[in-house]
C-alpha positions as CSV (number, residue, x, y, z in Angstrom):
1,M,148.4,125.1,103.8
2,T,148.9,122.3,106.3
3,L,147.5,118.9,107.0
4,D,144.6,120.6,108.8
5,T,143.3,122.0,105.4
6,F,140.6,120.4,103.3
7,A,138.4,121.4,100.4
8,T,134.7,121.0,99.7
9,G,132.6,121.4,96.6
10,S,129.4,120.1,95.3
11,I,126.2,120.8,93.5
12,D,126.3,124.4,94.7
13,T,129.1,124.9,92.1
14,N,131.5,126.6,94.6
15,I,134.7,125.4,96.1
16,N,135.6,126.2,99.8
17,L,138.9,125.7,101.4
18,W,138.8,125.1,105.2
19,N,140.9,124.6,108.2
20,V,139.7,122.0,110.7
21,K,140.2,124.6,113.5
22,K,138.0,127.3,111.9
23,R,134.2,127.5,111.5
24,K,134.3,129.6,108.3
25,P,136.0,128.9,105.0
26,L,139.5,130.3,104.5
27,F,138.7,130.9,100.8
28,E,135.7,130.5,98.5
29,L,135.9,130.1,94.7
30,Q,132.6,131.0,93.3
31,Q,131.6,128.9,90.3
32,P,135.1,128.0,89.1
33,H,133.5,125.6,86.5
34,G,130.6,127.9,85.6
35,N,127.3,126.3,86.7
36,K,128.7,122.8,86.7
37,W,128.8,120.5,89.8
38,I,132.1,120.0,91.5
39,T,132.8,116.3,91.3
40,A,136.4,116.0,92.4
41,L,138.9,117.8,94.6
42,V,142.6,117.1,95.3
43,I,145.0,119.0,97.5
44,I,148.7,118.3,96.7
45,I,150.8,118.8,99.8
46,T,154.5,119.3,99.2
47,N,157.4,121.2,100.6
48,N,160.7,122.1,98.9
49,K,162.0,118.5,99.7
50,G,159.0,116.9,98.0
51,T,157.6,115.4,101.2
52,I,154.0,115.7,102.4
53,Y,153.5,119.1,104.2
54,N,152.6,122.7,103.3
55,S,150.6,122.5,100.1
56,D,150.5,124.8,97.2
57,L,148.2,123.1,94.7
58,L,144.5,122.5,94.5
59,I,142.9,120.5,91.6
60,S,139.2,120.6,90.9
61,G,137.1,118.6,88.5
62,S,133.5,119.0,87.4
63,C,130.7,117.0,85.8
64,E,131.8,118.4,82.4
65,D,135.1,116.5,82.6
66,N,137.3,119.6,83.0
67,L,140.1,120.0,85.5
68,N,141.3,123.3,86.9
69,I,144.7,123.6,88.7
70,Y,145.1,126.4,91.3
71,K,148.1,127.7,93.2
72,V,147.2,128.3,96.8
73,T,149.0,130.8,99.1
74,N,148.0,132.2,102.5
75,K,146.4,135.2,100.8
76,D,144.6,133.8,97.7
77,I,143.9,131.0,95.2
78,T,145.0,131.6,91.6
79,K,144.0,129.5,88.7
80,I,147.1,128.4,86.8
81,R,145.7,126.0,84.2
82,S,142.6,124.3,82.8
83,L,142.7,120.8,81.3
């Protein structure tokens, strides 16, 4: 991911990952928190030097007070932990 990437989520219970240059989502996670609203999203952007650029993590939160952590690659989004 790059600094052109952003995530959306809401009452529809899905998370979409977008690029500002595209009209369609790059990825969609369908109901990652079941039927609970998405209330928080964070993209952590790092490279191997720890500076801001080329992300690999997405964190989502829901109205049920749970957090999910995902690894993001150019091909998919994989859930790596729930808190």
